[in-house]
N, C-alpha and C positions, 0 to 999 in steps of 0.2 A: 580644146574645151568642148568641141562638139560631142565627143564621147561622154563628157560629164552631163551635158544636157539630156542626151538620150538615156543614159543610165539613170539619171535623176527622175526623169519622167516615167521610166519603167517601174521604179521603186514606188513612186507616188501612186501609180495606177493600181498596184497591189494593195497599198494602204487605203486608198479611197474606196476601192471595191469592198474591202472588209468593213469600212465605216458605213457604207450604204447598206450592206447586208444586215449589219447590227441595228441600223436605223429602222429597217423593215421589221426586225424581230422585236425591238424594245421601244421604238419611237425615240423621242428626244428626252427620255427620262434623265439623262446626264445634265440637262439644263438646270436642275435644282442644285447641282454641286457648286459649292463655293470654291474660289481659287485655291485655298490651302488644301482642300480635299483632292483636287486634280493634281496639284503639286505632289502630294503624298502618293498618289497612284503612280505617277511617273517615277518618283523616288523608289518605290517598291520594285518597279520593273528594272530600273537601273542597278539597284542592289542585287537583284536576281542575276542579271547579266554578269556583274562582277563576280558573284559567287560561282556561276558556271565557268567563268574564265580561270578562277583560282582553284576550284575543287575538281578532283578527277572523277569522283563518284557522283552520279546524278540519280536522284530518286523520282523525278518526274521527267517523262519522256517528251520534253519540249526544249527546243534549243533557243539560241540567242535571237534568231530572226523574229520569231513571234513577239518577243519582248521589245525589240526595236520598233516593230510596227505599232505596238501599244504606246511606246513613247511618242511616236510621230502623231498618232491619232489623239491621244490625251492632250498633247501640246496644242493641236489645232482646236480641240474643244476649249482649252484655256484661253486661246486667242479670241475665240468667238464669245466666251464669257466676259473677257475684257471689253469687247466692243458692245455687247448687248446687255451686260449685267446678268445677275442670277435671277432665274424665274422661279416662281412659287409652284408652278405646274409645268409639265412638258408643253412647249408652245411653238415648236417649229415643225413644219411639214418636212417630209423627206426632201422635197425640191429646195426649200428654203435652206435647210441644213447643208445640202450638197452645194448650193450656190455660195454659201458662206465658207465652206471647206475650200472650194476652188479659189475664192477671193484671197483667203489667208495663205494658201499654199502658193498662189501667184506672187504675193508680196515677199514671202519667205524665199522662194526660188530667186527672185530678182536680187534679194540681199545676198544670197549665196553666189550668184553670178558676179556681182560686183566685188565681193570679198575674194572669190576664187581668182578673178583677174588680177587683183592687187597682190595676193599671196602666191600666185603662180602654181596653183594646184598642189600646194604643200601637203594637203591631206592625203594625197596618194602615197606619200612616204611615211605616213603615220601607221601605227598599229591599231587594231580594233580595241585593244585594251586601253590605249591612250584616249581614243575617242570616248570610250565608256567613262573614263576618269573625268574627262572634260564635261560630259553630261552631268555627272555627279557634282562637280564643282558648280556648274550653272544652277543646279537644283539647290545647293546650299546657299548660293547667292539669292535665289528667288525666295527661299524660306526666310532669309534675313530681311529682305525687302518687305515681305508680307508681315513680318514681326514689327517692322518699322512703319507699318500702316501705308506702305506704298511710297514712302518718301525716300529719295536718295539725294545726296549732296553733289556728287560729281559723276555718278555712274549712269550707265544706260538704264532704261526702264525695264520693267518686268517682261514686256512684250518681246524686246530684243533677245532676252535670255531664252524664252520659249522658241523663238525662231532659230537661235543657235542650236538648241537641243534637237530640233527637227533636222537641221542640216547635218549635224554630227551623226545622228541616227541614220540618215540616208547614206552618208559616206561609209559608215560601218557596214550597212547592208550591201553596198556595192562591193566592198572588200570581201565580205563573206561570200557573195555570189561569185566573185572571180576566183576565190580559193576553192569553191566547190567545183567550178568548171575545170580548174587545173588538176584537181584530185577526185575524179568521179568515183 
C-alpha cells in the first residue's frame, strides 16, 4: 500500500499545482458556482472521457488525463462549496483556497486509505473504463440527491460521492501513468 500512497500523492501534486495556477489566473471566481453547476462540469468531463474511450477518432488533441484532473479539481471545489456555501462574489485568497484544498484532499485520501485497506487494493485489477463508469454512476447519484434537495433515506451523503469520484479519478490516472511507462 506504500506504492499507493506515493502514487496518490504524486497525482494530487499535479492536480493541486494546476488548481493553484488557475487560482492565480482567475482568482476564486468558481465560488459563485452552485453545486449542480459543479456537478454538471464534472459530468461533462466524465462523458468526454467515456467518449475518448469508445471513439477511435479524436477531434481535440487532449487526452483522458486532463479530464481526470478536472474531475478531481472540480470535486474539491464542490467539497469546499459544501463546507462554505456559495458566495455572491469571489471571496477566497489563494492561500485560503489552497488550505481548503489540502484539508479536503487530506480527508479524501484518508477515506481512500481506509477503503483500500478493506478492499485489498482491488482497484489495481480494474480497467480505466470501469473507473470512468463508476464516476459517471456517482454523478448520476449526486444529480438525484441534488434533485431531492440533498435528502437521502439510506444512502451516503453528497460529499462521500465527490470523495469517491476523486479517488476513482486518481486511480485511473495511476493506471494511465503506468500504461504510459510500460509503452513509451
